[in-house]
Structure formats: structure tokens, C-alpha cells
NUSE-226536 format. One line per 5 residues: number of its first residue (from 0); their letters; for each residue x negated, y, z of C-alpha. Coordinates in nm, 4 decimals, decimal comma. Each point is the difference from the previous one (the first is absolute). Layout:
BEGIN
NUM	A	X Y Z; ...
***
This chain:
BEGIN
0	MSGKV	0,1231 1,8792 3,0643; 0,2972 0,0164 0,2324; 0,3253 0,0113 -0,1760; -0,1507 -0,1233 -0,3259; 0,1053 -0,3051 -0,1904
5	YDVAF	-0,2699 -0,2065 -0,1560; -0,1230 -0,3566 -0,0470; -0,2971 -0,1896 -0,1142; -0,0235 -0,3593 -0,1353; -0,2999 -0,1627 -0,1526
10	GIADD	0,0617 -0,2689 -0,2726; -0,1931 -0,2318 -0,2264; 0,1181 -0,0929 -0,3522; -0,1516 -0,2154 -0,2636; -0,1712 0,2975 -0,1583
15	GFSLG	-0,0580 0,2642 0,2718; 0,0508 0,1284 0,3460; 0,2794 0,2396 0,1007; 0,0898 0,2460 0,2682; 0,3574 0,1074 0,0270
20	GATRP	0,2589 0,1654 0,2225; 0,3629 0,1130 0,0234; 0,1005 0,3488 0,1051; 0,2591 0,2691 -0,0466; -0,0362 0,2782 -0,2558
25	EDLST	-0,0870 0,2796 0,2487; -0,2928 -0,2173 0,1327; -0,1384 -0,1126 -0,3357; -0,3112 0,2330 0,0694; -0,0673 -0,1708 0,3273
30	QMQVL	0,0294 -0,3532 -0,1555; -0,2379 0,0907 -0,2761; -0,2681 0,1305 0,2348; 0,0272 -0,2965 0,2222; -0,0504 -0,2405 -0,3024
35	AAYVT	-0,3003 0,2010 -0,1201; -0,1518 -0,0017 0,3502; 0,0134 -0,3894 -0,0056; -0,1821 -0,0036 -0,3315; -0,2730 0,2451 0,0934
40	EPGWR	-0,0472 -0,0661 0,3744; 0,1102 -0,3604 0,0738; -0,0325 -0,0905 0,3773; -0,1906 -0,3229 -0,0034; 0,0481 -0,1075 0,3674
45	TEPFN	-0,0613 -0,3486 0,1418; 0,2927 -0,0030 0,2353; 0,2819 0,0244 -0,2467; -0,1773 -0,2554 -0,2217; -0,0057 -0,2491 0,2956
50	RTKAQ	0,3663 0,0795 0,0945; 0,0880 -0,0793 -0,3681; -0,1717 -0,3202 0,0123; 0,1739 -0,1001 0,3299; 0,3413 0,0961 -0,1596
55	LQNIM	-0,0744 -0,1990 -0,2924; -0,0760 -0,3069 0,2021; 0,3456 0,0304 0,1738; 0,1605 0,0425 -0,3431; -0,1763 -0,3118 -0,1267
60	SQIET	0,1128 -0,2046 0,3039; 0,3670 0,0910 -0,0823; -0,0546 -0,0749 -0,3596; -0,1327 -0,3383 0,0724; 0,3291 -0,1076 0,1795
65	RPINV	0,2055 0,0066 -0,3291; -0,0733 -0,2200 -0,3099; 0,1258 0,2734 -0,2301; -0,2101 0,2699 0,1498; -0,3090 -0,2210 -0,0252
70	AMTGY	0,0712 -0,0588 -0,3593; 0,0830 0,3556 -0,1084; -0,3234 0,1365 0,1627; -0,2180 -0,3053 -0,0943; 0,0834 -0,0897 -0,3542
75	PRLVR	-0,0971 0,3207 -0,1639; -0,3593 -0,0793 0,1065; -0,0010 -0,3710 -0,0617; 0,1488 0,0231 -0,3526; -0,2724 0,2503 -0,0865
80	SNDAR	-0,2708 -0,2597 0,0978; -0,0187 0,1302 0,3627; -0,0850 0,3535 -0,1164; -0,0104 0,2130 0,3171; 0,1392 0,3063 -0,1700
85	WGLPK	0,3561 -0,1564 0,0376; 0,1748 -0,1224 0,3066; -0,1121 0,0295 0,3612; -0,3527 -0,0869 0,1189; -0,0741 -0,3155 0,1913
90	RAELN	-0,0376 0,0337 0,3714; -0,3726 -0,0449 -0,0082; -0,0305 0,2602 -0,2615; 0,2194 0,2334 0,2002; -0,2066 -0,0718 0,3224
95	AAILA	-0,3303 0,0698 -0,1836; 0,1171 0,3234 -0,1620; -0,1880 0,3175 0,0750; 0,0347 0,3666 -0,1173; -0,3266 0,0358 -0,2004
100	PVRSV	0,1100 -0,2037 -0,2967; 0,3361 0,1963 -0,0162; -0,1798 0,3287 -0,0069; -0,2295 -0,1287 -0,2794; 0,2989 -0,0545 -0,2200
105	LDPAL	0,2285 0,2966 0,0865; -0,2632 0,2749 0,0487; -0,1065 0,0157 -0,3650; 0,3575 -0,0030 -0,1215; 0,1103 0,2773 0,2398
110	ARAPI	-0,3180 0,2106 -0,0775; -0,0093 -0,0209 -0,3792; 0,2774 -0,1982 -0,1557; 0,2657 0,1899 -0,2107; 0,3283 0,0980 0,1848
115	EVVIV	0,3411 -0,0178 -0,1537; 0,2630 0,1892 0,1842; 0,3667 -0,0905 -0,0325; 0,2674 0,2169 0,1562; 0,3785 -0,0863 -0,0220
120	GDVTV	0,2949 0,1363 0,1627; 0,1635 0,3340 0,0757; -0,2884 0,2046 -0,1272; -0,0484 0,2227 -0,3129; -0,2992 -0,0583 -0,2437
125	DQAIA	-0,1467 0,3379 0,0865; 0,0102 -0,0955 0,3767; -0,1673 -0,3329 -0,0601; -0,2620 0,1633 -0,2233; -0,0850 0,2624 0,2841
130	QTAAT	-0,0179 -0,2391 0,2825; -0,2219 -0,2361 -0,2022; -0,2353 0,2893 -0,0916; -0,0300 0,1072 0,3511; -0,0957 -0,3345 0,1319
135	FGALP	-0,1432 -0,2768 -0,2301; -0,0608 0,2533 -0,2864; -0,2377 0,1828 0,2362; -0,2208 -0,3070 0,0393; -0,3364 -0,0366 -0,1832
140	TRAAT	0,0082 -0,1351 -0,3435; 0,0311 -0,3782 -0,0085; -0,1042 -0,2718 -0,2423; 0,2073 -0,0582 -0,3149; 0,0246 -0,3840 0,0720
145	APRLA	0,0431 -0,1894 0,3203; -0,2793 -0,2108 0,1367; 0,0407 -0,3698 -0,0784; -0,1067 -0,2930 0,2041; -0,1638 -0,2773 -0,1941
150	GADRV	0,2561 -0,2596 -0,0952; 0,3002 0,2030 0,1308; 0,1775 -0,0304 -0,3327; -0,0117 -0,3776 -0,0142; 0,2381 -0,2505 0,1592
155	KLAPA	-0,0381 -0,3840 -0,0148; 0,3209 -0,1954 0,0382; -0,0053 -0,3343 0,1811; 0,0423 -0,2971 -0,2257; 0,3560 -0,0914 -0,0648
160	AGAPA	0,1713 -0,3375 -0,0129; -0,2164 -0,1371 0,2729; 0,0640 -0,1280 0,3555; 0,1925 0,2482 0,2153; -0,1962 0,2333 0,2256
165	RVTHS	0,0860 -0,0825 0,3428; -0,0067 0,2267 0,3093; 0,1579 -0,0150 0,3487; 0,2288 0,2026 0,2160; 0,0396 0,0075 0,3674
170	GRPDV	0,3816 0,0187 0,0254; 0,2622 -0,2704 0,0208; -0,1314 -0,3450 -0,0747; 0,3020 -0,0874 -0,1913; -0,0175 0,2729 -0,2671
175	GLGLI	-0,2311 0,0246 -0,2987; -0,0188 0,1846 -0,3284; -0,0494 -0,0786 -0,3693; -0,1105 0,2605 -0,2580; -0,0541 -0,0311 -0,3780
180	SWRTD	-0,1475 0,3029 -0,1947; -0,0122 -0,0070 -0,3797; -0,2523 0,2283 -0,1901; 0,1616 0,2708 -0,2090; -0,1589 0,3167 -0,1549
185	DFFDN	-0,0741 0,3615 0,1084; 0,2365 0,2937 -0,0624; -0,1561 0,1923 -0,2821; -0,0704 -0,2922 -0,2143; 0,3627 -0,0143 -0,0924
190	VREAR	0,2272 0,2505 0,1996; 0,3258 -0,1446 -0,1299; -0,1200 -0,3449 0,0888; -0,0638 0,1207 0,3454; 0,3615 0,1184 0,0320
195	VLQIL	0,1141 -0,3485 -0,1198; -0,2088 -0,1540 0,2673; 0,1748 0,2453 0,2421; 0,3301 -0,1596 -0,0838; -0,1289 -0,3478 -0,0214
200	QAVVQ	-0,1142 0,0280 0,3702; 0,3621 0,1004 0,0974; 0,1356 -0,2998 -0,2034; -0,2564 -0,2358 0,1778; 0,1105 0,1378 0,3350
205	LRALD	0,3756 -0,0813 -0,0823; -0,0831 -0,3502 -0,1258; -0,2440 -0,0824 0,2844; 0,2642 0,1179 0,2572; 0,2727 -0,2294 -0,1405
210	KLREE	-0,2481 -0,2951 -0,0249; -0,1407 0,0184 0,3525; 0,3471 0,0498 0,1743; 0,1868 -0,2546 -0,2104; -0,2580 -0,2818 -0,0340
215	LGSTY	-0,2111 0,0544 0,3015; 0,2480 0,1469 0,2383; -0,2503 0,2828 0,0761; 0,1180 0,2941 0,1921; -0,3178 0,2019 -0,0950
220	SPVVT	0,0114 0,2323 -0,2897; -0,2902 -0,0532 -0,2660; -0,2341 0,3008 -0,0516; -0,0662 0,0664 -0,3641; -0,2370 0,2648 -0,1180
225	SETSE	-0,1461 0,1219 -0,3204; -0,3276 0,1791 -0,0337; -0,1353 0,1622 -0,3184; -0,3157 0,1843 0,0631; -0,0461 0,3472 -0,1410
230	VFNEI	-0,3867 -0,0153 0,0579; -0,1232 -0,3409 -0,0815; 0,0387 -0,1472 -0,3286; 0,2129 -0,3287 -0,0415; 0,0692 -0,0227 0,3826
235	GMLTV	0,3486 -0,0682 0,0734; 0,2010 -0,2550 0,2189; 0,3573 -0,1119 0,0478; 0,0176 -0,1582 0,3525; 0,2711 -0,2164 0,1551
240	AAEVK	-0,0356 -0,0916 0,3785; 0,2382 -0,1187 0,2649; -0,0054 -0,1195 0,3623; 0,1586 -0,3346 0,0633; -0,0094 -0,2873 0,2412
245	QDTVP	-0,3524 -0,1537 0,0014; 0,1033 -0,3339 -0,1289; 0,1828 0,1597 -0,2937; -0,2887 0,1983 -0,1430; -0,0679 -0,2686 -0,2835
250	ALMSA	0,3596 0,0219 -0,0970; -0,0109 0,3886 0,0051; -0,2941 -0,0159 -0,2468; 0,1789 -0,2291 -0,2243; 0,3078 0,2106 0,0111
255	IEEVA	-0,1996 0,3104 -0,0919; -0,1479 -0,1735 -0,3033; 0,3400 -0,1330 -0,1113; 0,1167 0,3663 0,0126; -0,2911 0,0836 -0,2290
260	SELVA	0,0441 -0,2901 -0,2458; 0,3856 0,0796 -0,0281; -0,0720 0,3495 -0,0871; -0,2612 -0,0925 -0,2577; 0,2260 -0,2581 -0,1573
265	NGPTT	0,3261 0,1860 -0,0061; -0,0429 0,3545 0,1132; 0,2314 0,1855 0,2272; 0,3756 0,0697 -0,0710; 0,1332 0,3377 -0,0985
270	DELNR	0,1616 0,0208 0,3443; -0,3381 -0,0611 0,1675; -0,1543 0,2786 -0,2198; 0,2669 0,2518 0,1064; -0,0209 -0,0966 0,3647
275	ARAPI	-0,3683 0,0403 -0,0043; -0,0267 0,3236 -0,1939; 0,2823 0,2027 0,1744; -0,1802 0,0339 0,3446; -0,3209 0,0897 -0,1762
280	LATLA	0,1780 0,2917 -0,1945; 0,1731 0,1091 0,3216; -0,3261 0,0090 0,1856; -0,1668 0,1941 -0,2736; 0,2651 0,2643 0,0056
285	KDRAG	-0,0178 0,0338 0,3788; -0,3790 0,0138 0,0141; -0,0084 0,2866 -0,2639; 0,1746 0,2239 0,2533; -0,3021 -0,0393 0,2545
290	NEYWL	-0,3359 0,1566 0,0116; -0,1806 -0,3373 0,0704; 0,0953 -0,1429 -0,3434; -0,1507 0,2982 -0,1878; -0,3018 0,0200 0,2267
295	GLLSG	-0,0785 -0,3693 -0,0781; 0,0501 0,0393 -0,3748; -0,1995 0,3053 -0,0376; -0,2998 -0,1026 0,2102; -0,2957 -0,0988 -0,2191
300	ATWDP	0,1548 0,1425 -0,3147; -0,2926 0,2479 -0,0190; -0,2336 -0,2836 -0,1169; 0,2624 -0,2258 -0,1470; 0,2738 0,2048 -0,1857
305	RRLDK	0,1793 -0,3249 -0,0941; 0,1644 0,0161 0,3468; 0,1857 0,3126 -0,1042; 0,1992 -0,2054 -0,2490; 0,1259 -0,2440 0,2528
310	PRTAE	0,2905 0,1885 0,1185; 0,0920 0,0957 -0,3578; 0,0440 -0,3505 -0,1291; 0,1098 -0,1839 0,3167; 0,3923 0,0072 -0,0381
315	AHLNS	-0,0110 -0,0506 -0,3865; -0,2234 -0,3185 0,0372; 0,2126 -0,1411 0,2813; 0,3227 0,0445 -0,1959; -0,1516 -0,1566 -0,3016
320	VTVAD	-0,0941 -0,3387 0,1609; 0,1895 -0,3055 -0,1382; 0,0369 -0,3563 0,1046; -0,2268 -0,0805 -0,2958; -0,2667 0,2259 0,1443
325	LKRTA	0,0155 -0,1741 0,3402; -0,0108 -0,3467 -0,1448; -0,3118 0,0985 -0,2068; -0,1751 0,1584 0,2766; 0,0719 -0,2951 0,2307
330	AAYVR	-0,1266 -0,2365 -0,2620; -0,3346 0,2080 -0,0372; -0,0822 0,0311 0,3733; 0,1970 -0,2248 0,2178; -0,1743 -0,3176 -0,0937
335	PERAW	-0,1551 -0,2674 0,2271; -0,3529 0,0493 -0,1290; 0,0230 0,3838 0,0985; 0,1264 -0,0885 0,3625; -0,2124 0,0651 0,3178
340	RMVVD	0,1318 -0,1634 0,3143; -0,0254 0,0613 0,3680; 0,1364 -0,1771 0,3082; 0,0139 0,1499 0,3563; 0,0097 -0,2903 0,2610
345	PSAAL	0,0547 0,0280 0,3773; -0,3301 -0,0020 0,1894; -0,1093 -0,3543 0,0801; -0,0985 0,1012 0,3455; 0,3445 0,1329 0,0980
350	PHRPP	0,1893 -0,2473 0,2251; 0,3613 -0,0539 -0,0718; 0,2255 0,1669 0,2563; 0,3754 -0,0347 -0,0197; 0,1955 0,3347 -0,0696
355	LQRRA	0,1647 -0,0115 0,3478; -0,3620 -0,0179 0,1585; -0,1367 0,2912 -0,2056; 0,2856 0,2182 0,0845; -0,0391 -0,0746 0,3697
360	ERRCA	-0,3794 0,0698 -0,0205; 0,0768 0,3313 -0,1791; 0,2435 0,0791 0,2790; -0,2529 -0,0905 0,2629; -0,2523 0,2290 -0,1592
365	TFRSR	0,2317 0,2870 0,0645; -0,0128 -0,0658 0,3731; -0,3655 -0,0951 0,0193; -0,0656 0,2186 0,2968; 0,2499 -0,1818 0,2204
370	PACEP	-0,1158 -0,2980 0,2074; -0,0027 -0,3478 -0,1213; 0,1508 0,0985 -0,3371; -0,0816 -0,2924 -0,2204; 0,2123 -0,2225 -0,2185
375	ASAFG	-0,1077 -0,3137 0,1871; 0,1202 0,1497 0,3321; 0,2737 0,2266 -0,0929; 0,1690 -0,2282 -0,2435; -0,1030 -0,3437 0,1243
380	YRSLP	-0,1888 -0,1209 -0,3014; -0,3399 0,0170 -0,1818; 0,0672 -0,1647 -0,3407; 0,3953 0,0047 0,0177; 0,1026 -0,3592 0,0350
385	APRQL	0,3442 -0,1253 -0,1257; 0,2787 0,1338 0,2038; 0,0753 -0,3452 0,1640; -0,3720 0,0037 0,1193; 0,0102 0,3461 0,1212
390	LQSRG	0,3225 -0,0735 0,1977; -0,1568 -0,2898 0,1805; -0,3646 0,1381 0,0264; 0,0305 0,2535 0,2835; 0,2293 0,0544 0,2906
395	SDLAS	-0,0626 0,3755 0,0673; 0,2669 0,2462 -0,0359; -0,1951 0,1597 -0,2990; -0,0181 -0,3172 -0,1729; 0,3715 -0,0852 0,0467
400	TSAGI	0,0678 0,3525 -0,1140; -0,1999 -0,0494 -0,3172; 0,1836 -0,3300 -0,0495; 0,3438 0,1909 0,0337; -0,1247 0,2491 -0,2710
405	LLARR	-0,1213 -0,2561 -0,2317; 0,3142 -0,1929 0,0379; 0,2136 0,3006 -0,0579; -0,1993 0,0876 -0,3042; 0,0358 -0,3579 -0,1384
410	LNVRY	0,3813 0,0384 0,0548; -0,0097 0,3213 -0,2104; 0,1488 0,1984 0,2969; 0,0115 0,3731 -0,0350; -0,0193 0,1936 0,3307
415	RAGGS	0,1430 0,3313 0,1178; -0,1359 0,0678 0,3407; -0,1707 0,2415 0,2193; -0,2539 -0,0433 0,2679; -0,3657 -0,0644 0,0685
420	WPLLA	0,0159 -0,3075 -0,2346; 0,2326 0,1302 -0,2715; 0,0416 -0,3505 -0,1676; 0,1660 -0,1495 0,3038; 0,3015 0,1687 0,1722
425	RSGRS	0,1756 -0,0654 0,3314; 0,3040 -0,2086 -0,0397; 0,1142 0,0308 0,3715; -0,0175 -0,3878 0,0290; -0,2474 -0,2141 0,1725
430	AEANG	-0,0683 -0,3713 0,0147; -0,2108 -0,2385 0,1999; -0,1967 -0,2675 -0,2002; -0,3026 -0,1992 0,0956; -0,0484 0,2225 0,3013
435	HKTRL	-0,0428 0,3107 -0,1979; 0,2358 0,2941 0,0233; 0,0787 0,1001 -0,3646; 0,1927 0,2703 -0,1658; 0,2219 -0,0399 -0,2981
440	AEAST	-0,0541 0,2434 -0,2771; 0,3056 0,0176 -0,2295; -0,0613 0,1210 -0,3509; 0,2133 0,0625 -0,3174; -0,0277 -0,1956 -0,3157
445	HPGHR	0,3049 0,1986 -0,1459; -0,0101 0,3784 0,0536; 0,3789 0,0049 0,0044; 0,0424 -0,2021 0,3054; 0,1473 0,2055 0,2972
450	AGSEK	-0,2419 0,1109 0,2799; 0,1088 -0,1376 0,3434; 0,1105 -0,3546 -0,0912; -0,1990 -0,2733 0,1407; -0,0242 -0,3700 -0,0753
455	SEGDR	-0,0776 -0,2720 0,2300; -0,2975 -0,2264 -0,0429; 0,2166 -0,2681 -0,1464; 0,1490 0,2368 -0,2669; -0,3396 0,0538 -0,1712
460	VPPTS	0,0319 -0,0421 -0,3763; -0,2950 -0,0067 -0,2326; -0,0405 0,3131 -0,2409; 0,1808 0,0101 -0,3275; -0,1598 -0,0153 -0,3491
465	TDKDQ	0,0469 0,3754 -0,0314; -0,2465 0,0631 0,2824; -0,2870 -0,1062 -0,2368; 0,1235 0,2640 -0,2524; -0,0307 0,2663 0,2510
470	RDEDS	-0,3580 -0,0678 0,0892; -0,2862 0,1587 -0,1845; -0,3634 0,0629 0,0587; 0,0568 0,3508 0,1443; 0,2341 -0,1214 0,2622
475	QNSEI	-0,2558 -0,2634 0,1008; -0,2664 0,2662 0,0266; 0,2123 0,2403 0,1974; 0,1057 -0,3023 0,2418; -0,3561 -0,1111 0,0973
480	DQVRC	-0,1347 0,3541 -0,0049; 0,2474 0,1050 0,2709; -0,1345 -0,2679 0,2378; -0,1880 0,1807 0,2781; -0,3603 -0,1455 0,0146
485	QEGQH	-0,0839 0,0255 0,3697; -0,0688 -0,2770 0,2618; 0,2264 0,0012 0,2935; 0,3481 0,0465 -0,1575; 0,1993 -0,2944 0,1242
490	ADSFG	0,3221 -0,1509 -0,0927; 0,1726 0,1300 0,3118; -0,0522 0,3546 -0,1329; 0,2924 -0,0841 -0,2469; 0,2338 0,0046 0,3000
495	ESADD	-0,0305 0,3975 0,0381; 0,3273 0,1759 -0,0539; 0,0434 0,2084 -0,3011; 0,0050 0,3106 0,2107; -0,3531 -0,0697 0,1361
500	LSKKH	-0,1299 -0,0770 -0,3428; 0,1436 0,3325 -0,1301; -0,1792 0,1885 0,2724; -0,3263 -0,1699 -0,0586; 0,0259 0,0578 -0,3806
505	PRHGG	0,1285 0,3558 -0,0854; -0,0024 -0,0712 -0,3681; 0,3344 -0,1687 0,0625; 0,1558 0,3395 0,0989; 0,1292 -0,1317 0,3170
510	REQRP	0,2707 -0,2083 -0,1802; 0,0470 -0,3660 0,0848; -0,1453 -0,2048 -0,2751; 0,1898 -0,3247 -0,0110; -0,0490 -0,2793 -0,2619
515	EIGSV	0,2793 -0,0972 -0,2286; 0,1298 -0,3311 0,1132; 0,0139 -0,2681 -0,2472; 0,0103 -0,3708 -0,0508; -0,3650 -0,0919 0,0907
520	VVVVG	-0,1261 -0,0019 0,3612; -0,3666 0,0311 0,0309; -0,1433 -0,1526 0,3230; -0,3180 0,1422 0,1284; -0,1797 -0,2312 0,2302
525	AQAQT	0,0161 -0,3656 0,0587; 0,3440 -0,0260 -0,1595; -0,1532 0,0852 -0,3302; -0,1470 -0,3456 -0,0163; 0,3332 -0,1647 0,0453
530	LWRDL	0,1686 0,2269 -0,2662; -0,2973 -0,0560 -0,2380; 0,0423 -0,3807 0,0340; 0,3733 0,0165 -0,0560; -0,0579 0,2113 -0,3226
535	VG	-0,2912 -0,1777 -0,1613; 0,0231 -0,3462 0,1601
***
């Protein structure tokens, strides 16, 4: 198989299993042989099965840290009355999973179920027929219909208009999520109506985005999806979800309901219709140039020929949608009695940790192999007390250093420095205070200030209002993440020369890294207490 290009991917759809792969035209024969081998001689081995279980455990741990991920993987199962065919398994179910039940479902399908072969790409019809005849066409005769599991064609939706389903996430304790899903209809019951719902989804996306940002001040974008099943009758959902601050989740739910009621009462504007439709048509034109689009459309057309008409009517239906169509469809489906609700709350067991502490702990985890690398020892706190308490709580160099860092961050100071502690740079000056030798680390609040100028202790001035405009979350993250988490770095190390620092840290390229000198002097050590009192009283 050396030098051959082939791929194998197994998938599960609502109405069947699939094996697929991507290759180049000259390796089509190899690709077809490999797929046929997976059908006729599947390697049922316990080791890969257990590895997959372990990988899925890791994926679930990551999913549980974000409310939006918890919602998008959990609500398909919950809205279908906890039907295990949708969504992710629960951890207990995953832990108890064994290979035998999987084989009992797949073996009959692989051995006897009818096979549909779809080939798209740079290949002629004659080549596709020849390769199929040599592989899947050579298999023994199969059943005319696929085996059906009892009850597989039925879906029971959870009752609408009830209390919200509530689940938890393990991420930030100040973030939650609200979700509302309205029942719609399947795709083939009314194909044009399904295209109207597609545009209505885009209109709701525009309305919800404006509503959340203008009224709630949310920086998160809402997720709006529309599902119209091609397999199950009368199964469709229009869903809106968004992450917001935990205490604003009730306001979020109300805002989503207001968007729905406004669309039902007044419908969208012509401008909204055009803004919603244009990207859909552009995406359709782009997708038609790719193999994946046609592969998805043609799959399953052997036993449901209606799927062949989907690409023939898509553009005409989308262009024919009017504002009146959208208002009528919204009135039919986006009603309170058809709404199913879900809320994702932070885990009650998760203790609140301030952002600065969480970033420090993540940084410490990077250096876990180093001695005494814990937030309590390296940064001088356990629960991050207020800056004033921190300044007065401990007299060690490390505690004083942390006080200086916190003070500089409170002053919105931006550093440009090089050295073993990148946040604090040598100023070349020292002072004696309370018996401690301290260093003054000068930093710039205005990038335009000239390097080399110095200000005396009496010339200190508070930062201007423009400093706040310069600070954002990324700068805060980068500042604290630069702090070296290692016990034994003392304040005296800030007195090293720039040449010594450049030798110790080749990333500086041997060049002297000096801070830009500005109007704020940050004192590291005992003097920080005096400066703090001068500034905050």
C-alpha cells in the first residue's frame, strides 16, 4: 500500500451506516478495495474500542467546560425525550460500554443489508461502474431491504412549554446559557416551506444578534440552527442559544422570546430578508463546486428518490421567498406553546476563583515539575485577597513582587521589558525603605514616550484616562502568563544588567531590552505599600 492514497471513515446517519473515503483518480481501485474489505472482514478488536472510549472521555471533559458545547451536544438527546440515538452518551453509559452489543447491531447490516455506492469527482461513469463491479458487485447477493430495529422509525419529542431542562457545565462560574427550540416540520412534508425556514433561521440570527448586543451588552454571538429531518416525519426544530453572564440568563430567555414575538407580529423587513438570503445563495453556489455537496445530496437517493430533486429546486425556492412567507411561517411555528427550553448553569460544586488566580494556576500547571510551584507560595496568596490586604499580608520578596505586579495592573501599566521576570524591568535606580533594598521598575503608559528619560519619585503622576482604553483581556492574559512560576526568584534579581539578562535569555537576540520610560513608576518591594496608599488613600 506504499505510495497509495486512500482513507476510511465510518459514519452513522438517521437511516443507515456509511463507510467513505477520499482518494485521487489513479488510486480509486485501492480505495474501493479497502472499503469492501472493511465491509466483508471488519476487525473487531478490543484495544481500539477501549482507546476510543478513553478518547471520548477526554473529549467529554473538554466539552463540559463550555456551556455552548454542553448545550449543542446535550439538547438533541433531551429534546427527544432522552433518546440515546442522539447526542453523546452519559459517562456511566460510556464506562459500561462493551464491544458485544455494537457487533450485534453492525454485523447483520454489514453482512446482509443492501449497499448503495456513490462516487463523485474526477472519474467517468464507465470507470465508476468497473470499480464497483470488481469490489462491491462481487459480493454475495444481499437482502432487498435493510433490517430494521423495533421502534427505530419513531421519535418522541419532549413536552413543550414546560419548565426548562437544566444541566450544568464545569467551566467559568460566571457564565451560563439559555436555549429555546421551537418545533417545526420535516423537510419533505413541504420542501418550499423548509427553504422558508432556512431563511427564517438567518433572520432570527440577525435579530438575536442585535438584541443581545444592544440590550444585554453581550459580546457572545447567538447560535441559531434549523433542522428539518429527511427521515422522520414531522420532526424539525428552530433553535436559538447563547452564552451570557450567569445572572443575565433570565433576561436572555426573555430577549429571545421577544425576538420571536416581534417576528410573529410584524414579520421581517425587506432589508432583513435580503441580508439573510444573500449569504445562503452564495454558500449554495460555492458548495456546488465541491465533491462533498454532491456526495451528501446523492447519498440515500437509491431508497428515497425525492432527494434527487433537492438540488433542482433549491435556488428557485430560495429566490421566491417573500416577507409575507416569513411572517406566515413564523406565526405557524415560533409560538410559545411550541417552545422547548433549556438552561446550562455552572456546576454548584465549582468554587469561585478570581480570573487572576485562575490564570496563575494555569501558569503554575505548566511548571508543575519545578519545586514548590504552587500559587500559594509562588504568588503569595490562596484565595487572592484584595490588593491592600495582599500588600500588607506578607513580607517576603515574592509577596512584594506580587504586590508590585498587582499594583501595576491596577494602574493599567503596559510593560516592555526583557529578563527573567519579563513584567518588571531594571530601571538602574535603587531605594532604601523599611530596611529592604528595592528596585524601581519604570514602565510606559504612553508608547510615544522617549526611552532613557527618568522621573524622580516625586514626579510620579497617575495614569491618564486613555490607559483604560488601551487595556483589554488579551493584554491581561499575556501579562500574568509571562510571570515565571518558580520559588526562589527574588526582587534583587531585578537588579541584573540588561547584558546579563540577554545572555541568560537568548530569545532577546543579545540586544538590550529596555522598557519605555513613562510617567508611572512601579515600586517593587516595601515602597509599593507607600505608593499604594498615596494612590488609593
